[in-house]
Backbone as CSV, one residue per row, in Angstrom:
resi,resn,N_x,N_y,N_z,CA_x,CA_y,CA_z,C_x,C_y,C_z
1,MET,0.835,-1.208,0.000,0.000,0.000,0.000,0.861,1.245,0.000
2,THR,1.983,1.195,0.671,2.866,2.349,0.705,4.213,1.959,0.164
3,THR,4.987,2.951,-0.166,6.355,2.734,-0.596,7.263,3.503,0.315
4,PRO,8.482,3.079,0.511,9.373,3.718,1.456,9.799,5.080,1.001
5,ALA,9.997,5.971,1.935,10.515,7.290,1.636,12.027,7.256,1.773
6,THR,12.716,7.973,0.930,14.155,8.049,0.998,14.554,9.088,2.016
7,THR,15.527,8.772,2.850,15.949,9.703,3.884,17.086,10.569,3.393
8,ALA,17.291,11.685,4.078,18.270,12.663,3.651,19.620,12.365,4.240
9,GLY,20.634,12.611,3.499,21.980,12.479,4.012,22.430,13.749,4.678
10,SER,23.584,13.700,5.307,24.155,14.885,5.908,25.604,14.973,5.502
11,GLY,26.385,15.748,6.216,27.728,16.061,5.788,28.635,14.874,5.710
12,ALA,29.837,15.089,5.169,30.787,14.006,4.960,31.884,14.006,6.001
13,THR,31.695,14.677,7.122,32.702,14.679,8.170,32.728,13.353,8.873
14,ALA,33.705,13.147,9.730,33.857,11.869,10.425,32.678,11.618,11.335
15,PRO,32.329,10.341,11.540,31.190,10.028,12.391,31.313,10.653,13.773
16,GLY,30.229,11.326,14.168,30.174,11.915,15.496,30.873,13.259,15.604
17,ALA,31.577,13.693,14.547,32.301,14.959,14.633,31.368,16.112,14.361
18,PRO,31.512,17.243,15.068,30.654,18.390,14.812,30.998,19.023,13.476
19,GLY,30.017,19.634,12.830,30.242,20.279,11.548,31.147,21.486,11.694
20,PRO,31.745,21.931,10.575,32.657,23.062,10.613,31.958,24.328,11.086
21,GLY,32.501,24.910,12.098,31.981,26.181,12.586,30.688,26.063,13.360
22,THR,30.184,24.853,13.571,28.930,24.691,14.297,29.069,23.592,15.336
23,PRO,29.909,23.785,16.337,30.146,22.728,17.311,28.990,22.576,18.272
24,GLY,28.973,21.400,18.920,28.081,21.198,20.045,26.657,20.914,19.669
25,SER,25.771,21.151,20.658,24.372,20.768,20.522,23.643,21.569,19.456
26,GLY,24.086,22.787,19.180,23.438,23.589,18.144,23.517,22.927,16.789
27,ALA,24.679,22.369,16.459,24.833,21.673,15.187,23.968,20.429,15.141
28,THR,23.907,19.705,16.253,23.083,18.500,16.299,21.617,18.838,16.081
29,LEU,21.138,19.901,16.728,19.753,20.305,16.568,19.463,20.693,15.125
30,ARG,20.400,21.422,14.491,20.193,21.824,13.099,20.124,20.606,12.184
31,ARG,20.964,19.610,12.447,20.929,18.398,11.626,19.598,17.670,11.788
32,VAL,19.130,17.568,13.034,17.866,16.874,13.289,16.713,17.617,12.621
33,LEU,16.695,18.938,12.730,15.630,19.727,12.103,15.674,19.599,10.580
34,ALA,16.875,19.583,10.017,16.995,19.408,8.568,16.469,18.041,8.137
35,GLN,16.808,17.007,8.924,16.319,15.669,8.619,14.798,15.594,8.768
36,THR,14.272,16.276,9.786,12.821,16.307,9.983,12.126,16.949,8.792
37,ARG,12.664,18.081,8.311,12.065,18.753,7.152,12.097,17.853,5.930
38,PHE,13.238,17.194,5.709,13.357,16.347,4.533,12.388,15.166,4.606
39,GLU,12.334,14.514,5.758,11.455,13.349,5.910,9.986,13.755,5.766
40,THR,9.611,14.903,6.329,8.229,15.373,6.214,7.862,15.625,4.763
41,ALA,8.755,16.314,4.038,8.496,16.595,2.625,8.418,15.313,1.815
42,ALA,9.273,14.331,2.144,9.267,13.062,1.409,7.941,12.336,1.590
43,ILE,7.415,12.349,2.822,6.130,11.699,3.072,5.011,12.407,2.319
44,LEU,5.005,13.744,2.373,3.921,14.506,1.762,3.998,14.502,0.238
45,ARG,5.166,14.150,-0.337,5.287,14.055,-1.795,4.986,12.664,-2.316
46,ASN,4.921,11.685,-1.439,4.741,10.297,-1.859,3.261,9.998,-2.047
47,GLY,2.869,9.707,-3.285,1.459,9.509,-3.593,0.819,8.376,-2.821
48,GLU,1.510,7.255,-2.675,0.921,6.111,-1.980,0.803,6.370,-0.480
49,GLN,1.780,7.108,0.083,1.648,7.456,1.495,0.537,8.478,1.711
50,LEU,0.334,9.374,0.746,-0.783,10.313,0.853,-2.115,9.571,0.835
51,LEU,-2.194,8.501,0.037,-3.408,7.687,0.018,-3.695,7.118,1.399
52,LEU,-2.671,6.611,2.046,-2.838,5.983,3.358,-3.105,6.997,4.459
53,THR,-2.395,8.112,4.428,-2.448,9.052,5.541,-3.520,10.128,5.400
54,PHE,-3.992,10.386,4.172,-4.972,11.454,3.987,-6.239,10.990,3.262
55,VAL,-6.082,10.365,2.111,-7.250,10.051,1.282,-8.163,9.043,1.974
56,LEU,-7.612,7.932,2.433,-8.449,6.912,3.078,-9.106,7.423,4.361
57,PRO,-8.390,8.152,5.243,-9.086,8.708,6.417,-10.211,9.676,6.055
58,VAL,-10.032,10.489,5.013,-11.094,11.411,4.601,-12.304,10.630,4.095
59,ILE,-12.051,9.599,3.292,-13.158,8.764,2.812,-13.884,8.118,3.986
60,ALA,-13.109,7.597,4.945,-13.722,6.973,6.122,-14.577,7.974,6.895
61,LEU,-14.115,9.210,7.013,-14.876,10.231,7.729,-16.206,10.509,7.042
62,VAL,-16.172,10.646,5.739,-17.408,10.914,4.992,-18.386,9.752,5.144
63,VAL,-17.881,8.524,5.033,-18.753,7.346,5.154,-19.373,7.269,6.546
64,LEU,-18.557,7.503,7.583,-19.074,7.420,8.951,-20.133,8.481,9.224
65,VAL,-19.953,9.675,8.675,-20.892,10.768,8.945,-22.171,10.624,8.124
66,ARG,-22.026,10.243,6.867,-23.162,10.248,5.949,-23.960,8.946,5.925
67,THR,-23.444,7.905,6.535,-24.171,6.633,6.575,-24.261,6.154,8.021
68,ASP,-25.093,5.165,8.238,-25.200,4.581,9.575,-24.675,3.150,9.579
69,VAL,-23.736,2.858,8.678,-23.185,1.508,8.582,-22.445,1.118,9.856
70,VAL,-21.897,2.109,10.571,-21.211,1.861,11.842,-21.964,2.598,12.943
71,PRO,-22.412,1.912,13.977,-23.088,2.597,15.091,-22.098,3.441,15.876
72,LEU,-22.466,4.683,16.160,-21.583,5.599,16.877,-22.298,6.141,18.112
73,PRO,-21.563,6.412,19.178,-22.187,6.942,20.399,-22.555,8.410,20.239
74,GLY,-23.449,8.877,21.096,-23.813,10.288,21.081,-25.037,10.573,20.240
75,ASP,-25.491,11.824,20.296,-26.702,12.229,19.584,-26.438,12.572,18.124
76,GLU,-25.233,12.918,17.792,-24.900,13.208,16.392,-23.610,12.486,16.025
77,ARG,-23.400,12.260,14.741,-22.364,11.347,14.287,-21.023,12.032,14.021
78,THR,-21.008,13.324,13.794,-19.780,13.950,13.302,-18.652,13.908,14.311
79,ALA,-18.934,14.225,15.583,-17.874,14.269,16.594,-17.246,12.895,16.831
80,PRO,-18.031,11.826,17.093,-17.395,10.523,17.276,-16.754,9.999,16.000
81,ALA,-17.304,10.348,14.845,-16.687,9.942,13.584,-15.322,10.599,13.422
82,LEU,-15.241,11.898,13.729,-13.965,12.596,13.653,-12.958,11.990,14.619
83,ALA,-13.401,11.651,15.822,-12.501,11.044,16.806,-11.931,9.733,16.288
84,GLY,-12.781,8.877,15.723,-12.310,7.598,15.208,-11.355,7.752,14.043
85,VAL,-11.638,8.707,13.171,-10.779,8.891,11.999,-9.438,9.510,12.401
86,LEU,-9.425,10.365,13.405,-8.156,10.873,13.919,-7.313,9.720,14.485
87,ALA,-7.968,8.785,15.167,-7.254,7.607,15.660,-6.706,6.787,14.494
88,LEU,-7.495,6.648,13.438,-7.035,5.918,12.250,-5.828,6.609,11.625
89,ALA,-5.861,7.939,11.570,-4.744,8.680,10.998,-3.466,8.455,11.793
90,VAL,-3.575,8.454,13.116,-2.401,8.199,13.956,-1.893,6.775,13.731
91,ALA,-2.816,5.814,13.676,-2.413,4.417,13.487,-1.750,4.187,12.139
92,SER,-2.059,5.020,11.153,-1.448,4.850,9.828,0.056,5.098,9.865
93,THR,0.539,5.787,10.911,1.983,5.986,11.023,2.707,4.660,11.219
94,PHE,2.025,3.681,11.822,2.633,2.362,11.992,2.953,1.740,10.639
95,THR,1.963,1.711,9.752,2.151,1.059,8.455,3.204,1.777,7.626
96,SER,3.097,3.094,7.508,4.030,3.834,6.661,5.451,3.756,7.181
97,GLN,5.638,3.888,8.494,6.990,3.877,9.039,7.598,2.483,9.036
98,ALA,6.808,1.465,9.313,7.345,0.105,9.289,7.873,-0.240,7.903
99,ILE,7.117,0.095,6.868,7.542,-0.214,5.497,8.754,0.627,5.113
100,ALA,8.734,1.906,5.454,9.861,2.770,5.122,11.147,2.294,5.781
101,VAL,11.074,1.947,7.061,12.255,1.476,7.787,12.781,0.177,7.190
102,ALA,11.886,-0.730,6.861,12.310,-2.025,6.330,13.066,-1.865,5.012
103,PHE,12.560,-1.028,4.111,13.236,-0.862,2.827,14.487,-0.006,2.948
104,ASP,14.494,0.953,3.863,15.713,1.725,4.097,16.819,0.836,4.641
105,ARG,16.451,-0.164,5.452,17.445,-1.136,5.914,18.009,-1.919,4.741
106,ARG,17.131,-2.402,3.869,17.595,-3.208,2.740,18.522,-2.416,1.839
107,TRP,18.207,-1.167,1.576,18.985,-0.346,0.657,20.243,0.255,1.293
108,GLY,20.431,0.024,2.583,21.617,0.521,3.256,21.548,1.971,3.671
109,VAL,20.365,2.590,3.541,20.226,4.012,3.889,20.451,4.228,5.381
110,LEU,19.860,3.371,6.209,20.014,3.544,7.654,21.470,3.361,8.070
111,ARG,22.122,2.354,7.504,23.520,2.110,7.860,24.406,3.293,7.469
112,MET,24.146,3.859,6.292,24.942,4.996,5.825,24.736,6.224,6.715
113,LEU,23.465,6.554,6.989,23.191,7.752,7.783,23.644,7.597,9.224
114,ALA,23.664,6.363,9.722,24.111,6.139,11.096,25.590,6.444,11.272
115,THR,26.370,6.481,10.172,27.803,6.754,10.259,28.131,8.212,9.952
116,THR,27.123,9.036,9.670,27.340,10.453,9.406,27.212,11.242,10.707
117,PRO,27.532,12.542,10.679,27.360,13.348,11.900,25.933,13.346,12.440
118,LEU,24.942,13.035,11.597,23.569,12.942,12.093,23.455,11.860,13.157
119,GLY,24.109,10.712,12.939,24.123,9.634,13.929,22.794,8.905,14.025
120,ARG,22.811,7.807,14.750,21.600,7.007,14.903,20.513,7.757,15.667
121,GLY,20.903,8.403,16.758,19.920,9.151,17.536,19.301,10.283,16.742
122,GLY,20.110,11.007,15.990,19.593,12.098,15.176,18.676,11.618,14.079
123,LEU,19.025,10.479,13.479,18.172,9.914,12.434,16.805,9.539,12.978
124,LEU,16.777,8.863,14.136,15.505,8.480,14.733,14.710,9.699,15.191
125,ALA,15.405,10.702,15.733,14.711,11.922,16.162,14.102,12.649,14.972
126,GLY,14.836,12.702,13.868,14.308,13.341,12.670,13.105,12.620,12.121
127,ARG,13.152,11.289,12.158,12.013,10.507,11.660,10.791,10.690,12.554
128,LEU,10.994,10.686,13.875,9.877,10.906,14.782,9.311,12.312,14.615
129,GLY,10.185,13.300,14.446,9.713,14.662,14.219,8.874,14.775,12.959
130,ALA,9.281,14.064,11.895,8.515,14.085,10.655,7.138,13.465,10.849
131,VAL,7.081,12.373,11.592,5.794,11.725,11.858,4.867,12.677,12.609
132,LEU,5.402,13.375,13.614,4.582,14.315,14.378,4.084,15.459,13.488
133,CYS,4.937,15.939,12.588,4.510,16.994,11.658,3.380,16.515,10.766
134,VAL,3.492,15.291,10.264,2.444,14.744,9.397,1.149,14.559,10.177
135,VAL,1.233,14.116,11.428,0.022,13.960,12.249,-0.664,15.310,12.445
136,VAL,0.108,16.365,12.642,-0.479,17.699,12.786,-1.215,18.100,11.512
137,VAL,-0.598,17.859,10.359,-1.248,18.189,9.081,-2.497,17.332,8.892
138,GLN,-2.406,16.042,9.203,-3.581,15.167,9.112,-4.726,15.712,9.962
139,THR,-4.408,16.107,11.187,-5.440,16.606,12.093,-6.117,17.841,11.522
140,ALA,-5.316,18.767,10.991,-5.883,19.993,10.422,-6.795,19.681,9.238
141,VAL,-6.363,18.770,8.383,-7.173,18.418,7.207,-8.475,17.750,7.628
142,LEU,-8.393,16.792,8.553,-9.588,16.068,8.962,-10.565,16.958,9.721
143,VAL,-10.062,17.865,10.557,-10.945,18.798,11.259,-11.650,19.707,10.249
144,ALA,-10.924,20.147,9.216,-11.532,21.001,8.183,-12.627,20.248,7.429
145,VAL,-12.368,18.998,7.081,-13.379,18.200,6.378,-14.585,17.964,7.286
146,ALA,-14.330,17.674,8.568,-15.437,17.473,9.511,-16.284,18.737,9.637
147,ALA,-15.643,19.889,9.620,-16.389,21.155,9.686,-17.290,21.306,8.464
148,LEU,-16.794,20.907,7.302,-17.611,20.973,6.087,-18.794,20.004,6.165
149,LEU,-18.631,18.930,6.927,-19.694,17.937,7.071,-20.658,18.267,8.205
150,GLY,-20.403,19.389,8.900,-21.342,19.824,9.928,-20.823,19.830,11.344
151,TRP,-19.567,19.429,11.548,-19.029,19.429,12.915,-18.809,20.852,13.399
152,ARG,-19.189,21.117,14.632,-18.984,22.427,15.241,-18.270,22.242,16.577
153,ALA,-17.453,23.198,16.946,-16.606,23.070,18.134,-17.148,23.845,19.322
154,GLN,-18.490,24.006,19.391,-19.037,24.790,20.501,-18.670,24.200,21.859
155,GLY,-18.748,22.889,22.007,-18.484,22.275,23.298,-17.027,21.950,23.541
156,LEU,-16.170,22.325,22.599,-14.746,22.009,22.730,-14.094,22.952,23.735
157,THR,-13.375,22.396,24.684,-12.702,23.195,25.710,-11.195,23.028,25.589
158,VAL,-10.469,23.877,26.293,-9.017,23.748,26.311,-8.607,22.402,26.898
159,GLY,-9.311,21.992,27.951,-8.993,20.724,28.592,-9.176,19.535,27.658
160,SER,-10.311,19.501,26.938,-10.542,18.384,26.025,-9.573,18.418,24.853
161,SER,-9.203,19.607,24.406,-8.220,19.715,23.321,-6.857,19.195,23.765
162,LEU,-6.444,19.572,24.976,-5.175,19.073,25.501,-5.228,17.562,25.730
163,GLY,-6.383,17.083,26.188,-6.538,15.650,26.382,-6.413,14.890,25.073
164,ALA,-7.049,15.409,24.024,-6.949,14.768,22.716,-5.512,14.787,22.214
165,ALA,-4.834,15.926,22.409,-3.438,16.023,21.981,-2.565,15.024,22.731
166,ALA,-2.822,14.855,24.039,-2.034,13.903,24.832,-2.253,12.473,24.361
167,LEU,-3.508,12.107,24.103,-3.791,10.752,23.620,-3.165,10.508,22.252
168,MET,-3.243,11.490,21.372,-2.666,11.325,20.036,-1.151,11.250,20.105
169,LEU,-0.546,12.004,21.025,0.905,11.937,21.186,1.329,10.564,21.711
170,LEU,0.612,10.059,22.714,0.908,8.729,23.234,0.675,7.663,22.163
171,GLY,-0.404,7.827,21.398,-0.684,6.881,20.325,0.403,6.895,19.260
172,THR,0.868,8.076,18.900,1.944,8.181,17.914,3.205,7.494,18.420
173,ALA,3.537,7.724,19.688,4.718,7.079,20.268,4.589,5.566,20.234
174,ALA,3.405,5.064,20.589,3.198,3.608,20.606,3.304,3.021,19.212
175,PHE,2.656,3.635,18.234,2.647,3.071,16.882,4.003,3.219,16.192
176,VAL,4.719,4.302,16.439,6.058,4.436,15.853,7.009,3.411,16.466
177,ALA,6.908,3.215,17.788,7.758,2.209,18.426,7.461,0.814,17.883
178,LEU,6.185,0.496,17.693,5.830,-0.796,17.095,6.336,-0.902,15.664
179,ALA,6.301,0.211,14.937,6.835,0.200,13.566,8.328,-0.092,13.558
180,MET,9.059,0.424,14.556,10.488,0.141,14.646,10.739,-1.342,14.938
181,VAL,9.858,-1.946,15.739,10.005,-3.375,16.038,9.797,-4.200,14.774
182,VAL,8.708,-3.931,14.062,8.382,-4.719,12.869,9.343,-4.399,11.729
183,GLY,9.516,-3.113,11.429,10.376,-2.718,10.313,11.840,-2.979,10.562
184,GLY,12.220,-3.056,11.840,13.627,-3.245,12.162,14.033,-4.688,12.345
185,THR,13.110,-5.619,12.181,13.453,-7.028,12.380,13.071,-7.920,11.201
186,LEU,11.977,-7.630,10.514,11.498,-8.504,9.445,12.029,-8.086,8.088
187,ARG,11.981,-9.009,7.136,12.337,-8.697,5.761,11.290,-7.750,5.167
188,PRO,11.672,-6.876,4.211,10.724,-5.905,3.662,9.448,-6.514,3.099
189,GLU,9.565,-7.665,2.412,8.363,-8.285,1.856,7.403,-8.714,2.958
190,ALA,7.954,-9.236,4.050,7.113,-9.625,5.181,6.486,-8.402,5.833
191,VAL,7.256,-7.312,5.928,6.730,-6.082,6.530,5.569,-5.540,5.707
192,LEU,5.691,-5.574,4.377,4.597,-5.114,3.517,3.309,-5.854,3.847
193,ALA,3.401,-7.157,3.954,2.211,-7.955,4.231,1.683,-7.709,5.640
194,VAL,2.566,-7.765,6.629,2.148,-7.632,8.020,1.583,-6.238,8.306
195,ALA,2.297,-5.193,7.869,1.871,-3.822,8.181,0.537,-3.484,7.536
196,ASN,0.347,-3.870,6.278,-0.918,-3.564,5.614,-2.069,-4.384,6.179
197,LEU,-1.802,-5.646,6.511,-2.845,-6.475,7.108,-3.273,-5.924,8.465
198,LEU,-2.307,-5.533,9.285,-2.642,-4.990,10.598,-3.424,-3.682,10.477
199,TRP,-3.101,-2.870,9.478,-3.849,-1.621,9.272,-5.317,-1.922,8.991
200,VAL,-5.556,-2.893,8.119,-6.933,-3.259,7.782,-7.660,-3.803,9.012
201,LEU,-6.986,-4.682,9.767,-7.612,-5.267,10.948,-7.910,-4.210,12.000
202,MET,-6.976,-3.275,12.193,-7.212,-2.209,13.171,-8.376,-1.325,12.762
203,ALA,-8.473,-1.024,11.459,-9.557,-0.171,10.980,-10.908,-0.870,11.093
204,ALA,-10.926,-2.172,10.783,-12.205,-2.885,10.746,-12.676,-3.338,12.119
205,GLY,-11.747,-3.868,12.935,-12.176,-4.424,14.210,-11.258,-4.142,15.364
206,GLY,-10.380,-3.151,15.201,-9.413,-2.852,16.243,-9.773,-1.683,17.117
207,GLY,-11.018,-1.199,17.004,-11.448,-0.110,17.871,-11.164,1.277,17.341
208,LEU,-10.629,1.394,16.130,-10.351,2.718,15.581,-11.632,3.372,15.065
209,LEU,-12.281,2.737,14.102,-13.495,3.299,13.510,-14.762,2.738,14.139
210,VAL,-14.723,1.470,14.523,-15.892,0.823,15.117,-15.759,0.861,16.637
211,PRO,-16.712,1.457,17.345,-16.635,1.494,18.814,-16.487,0.101,19.407
212,VAL,-15.714,0.009,20.475,-15.446,-1.284,21.097,-16.727,-1.941,21.583
213,ASP,-17.692,-1.154,22.063,-18.946,-1.714,22.569,-19.761,-2.402,21.479
214,SER,-19.461,-2.104,20.214,-20.178,-2.740,19.111,-19.604,-4.099,18.749
215,LEU,-18.453,-4.442,19.302,-17.801,-5.713,18.999,-18.311,-6.802,19.938
216,PRO,-18.184,-8.081,19.546,-18.543,-9.170,20.464,-17.766,-9.052,21.766
217,ALA,-18.408,-9.439,22.865,-17.827,-9.217,24.198,-16.414,-9.764,24.367
218,PRO,-16.113,-10.996,23.966,-14.731,-11.484,24.145,-13.716,-10.662,23.359
219,LEU,-14.089,-10.291,22.130,-13.185,-9.483,21.317,-13.037,-8.080,21.890
220,ALA,-14.127,-7.512,22.371,-14.079,-6.159,22.925,-13.125,-6.079,24.106
221,ALA,-13.111,-7.105,24.949,-12.220,-7.100,26.110,-10.757,-7.065,25.688
222,VAL,-10.446,-7.755,24.591,-9.068,-7.765,24.096,-8.729,-6.436,23.427
223,VAL,-9.653,-5.938,22.614,-9.396,-4.713,21.847,-9.154,-3.517,22.763
224,ARG,-9.814,-3.469,23.898,-9.607,-2.364,24.837,-8.153,-2.281,25.314
225,LEU,-7.451,-3.398,25.278,-6.063,-3.430,25.738,-5.061,-3.233,24.612
226,LEU,-5.541,-3.069,23.386,-4.670,-2.812,22.249,-4.486,-1.304,22.073
227,PRO,-3.379,-0.879,21.475,-3.201,0.567,21.273,-4.266,1.163,20.369
228,SER,-4.726,0.403,19.382,-5.772,0.912,18.498,-7.072,1.132,19.256
229,GLY,-7.470,0.140,20.061,-8.699,0.279,20.829,-8.615,1.368,21.879
230,ALA,-7.478,1.460,22.556,-7.315,2.495,23.586,-7.380,3.889,22.970
231,LEU,-6.721,4.084,21.828,-6.721,5.405,21.196,-8.101,5.761,20.669
232,GLY,-8.739,4.810,19.953,-10.066,5.089,19.418,-11.079,5.390,20.501
233,GLU,-11.126,4.555,21.549,-12.093,4.768,22.628,-11.779,6.026,23.429
234,GLY,-10.494,6.285,23.645,-10.125,7.484,24.384,-10.569,8.756,23.682
235,LEU,-10.361,8.818,22.370,-10.763,10.012,21.618,-12.284,10.122,21.504
236,ARG,-12.974,8.982,21.334,-14.446,9.038,21.269,-15.045,9.471,22.603
237,THR,-14.454,9.018,23.714,-14.948,9.441,25.029,-14.811,10.948,25.202
238,LEU,-13.691,11.489,24.760,-13.508,12.943,24.822,-14.515,13.667,23.939
239,ALA,-14.775,13.093,22.753,-15.653,13.762,21.797,-17.110,13.759,22.237
240,THR,-17.527,12.711,22.926,-18.943,12.584,23.274,-19.247,12.929,24.729
241,ALA,-18.380,12.520,25.644,-18.639,12.743,27.076,-17.775,13.847,27.669
242,ARG,-16.837,14.367,26.884,-15.901,15.395,27.360,-15.152,14.929,28.611
243,ALA,-14.814,13.650,28.659,-14.095,13.081,29.804,-12.806,12.440,29.304
244,PHE,-11.743,12.629,30.070,-10.452,12.052,29.695,-10.369,10.618,30.209
245,ASP,-10.105,9.673,29.303,-10.034,8.257,29.643,-8.617,7.935,30.132
246,VAL,-8.446,7.933,31.453,-7.129,7.676,32.030,-6.653,6.264,31.690
247,GLY,-7.575,5.304,31.705,-7.208,3.932,31.381,-6.633,3.800,29.991
248,ALA,-7.246,4.497,29.028,-6.733,4.465,27.658,-5.333,5.064,27.583
249,ALA,-5.111,6.148,28.317,-3.788,6.774,28.323,-2.742,5.835,28.910
250,VAL,-3.105,5.119,29.965,-2.170,4.170,30.585,-1.833,3.041,29.616
251,VAL,-2.852,2.517,28.924,-2.612,1.442,27.947,-1.654,1.924,26.850
252,LEU,-1.874,3.108,26.329,-1.007,3.639,25.274,0.416,3.851,25.780
253,ALA,0.551,4.391,26.992,1.883,4.619,27.552,2.633,3.303,27.749
254,LEU,1.927,2.274,28.214,2.566,0.969,28.407,3.001,0.368,27.080
255,TRP,2.154,0.452,26.060,2.535,-0.058,24.743,3.742,0.697,24.195
256,ALA,3.754,2.015,24.361,4.887,2.805,23.869,6.175,2.417,24.575
257,ALA,6.113,2.261,25.896,7.309,1.923,26.667,7.824,0.530,26.338
258,VAL,6.920,-0.441,26.298,7.344,-1.823,26.035,7.865,-1.968,24.610
259,ALA,7.156,-1.383,23.638,7.600,-1.484,22.245,8.945,-0.791,22.040
260,ALA,9.145,0.358,22.687,10.430,1.041,22.577,11.547,0.199,23.175
261,TRP,11.269,-0.443,24.302,12.265,-1.317,24.932,12.620,-2.489,24.024
262,VAL,11.602,-3.102,23.428,11.853,-4.217,22.512,12.633,-3.742,21.288
263,ALA,12.273,-2.570,20.764,12.952,-2.051,19.573,14.435,-1.815,19.826
264,THR,14.776,-1.316,21.010,16.193,-1.048,21.299,17.013,-2.333,21.356
265,ARG,16.357,-3.460,21.578,17.078,-4.735,21.701,16.986,-5.608,20.462
266,THR,16.075,-5.300,19.556,15.911,-6.156,18.382,16.182,-5.444,17.074
267,PHE,16.239,-4.127,17.071,16.353,-3.372,15.818,17.673,-3.669,15.128
268,ARG,17.611,-3.955,13.832,18.792,-4.180,13.021,18.918,-3.054,12.002
269,TRP,20.111,-2.488,11.924,20.331,-1.333,11.044,20.622,-1.738,9.603
270,GLU,20.767,-3.033,9.358,21.006,-3.484,7.975,20.461,-4.885,7.802
């Protein structure tokens, strides 16, 4: 469904050495910001990634609002539909990043950039920064489309906005960490199959678009403990009840921490 984005190189100085005339942390920050800009532009220029990160979520939003094929909580459909689609947009970072990392490993891009002044930490920071930038753009686009479909922000408060931002940030951390586990260990062909299959499963029955309460009871109990279910339910609770789901935040934080720990021990740079 997606194709890998090519990452940007940096200077030709010795590994770990500061750039000419720009010693210390300032040079490191500039390199990370440059890598973030390049990675963000690469994602936004890639047609297949745009399909995954923008086109499909917009289509899902229109379908959820204009049809009753999926039961949604609350008196009107736009707010919970927007919440679910925002969760889907965040979850799409898993698929795109897992595939990109896997092919960058095969092509030697990660190994090459890890030996430049950017370093491994800078490369990962730049990639995470790019993902966060894309999530911000996704959010703006989806909120604009929801407004065209009738969503209004009268009941939106600073607290609920911050709560939504916190859940989306935790969700992004969890899904990017999982992408590093999958993309950093499996062969690219396997990653293509696994990442796209998981995206479909999360969208259809993972609690992103379909409320957990609509699923069979045994499945619902499991889905609530998945990052997809926690993010989807957490955002829908904010959208309909204006309440922050602490349990969902804890589930997302645990997934992010455990996946990051596993990634640091299993990730292969080539």
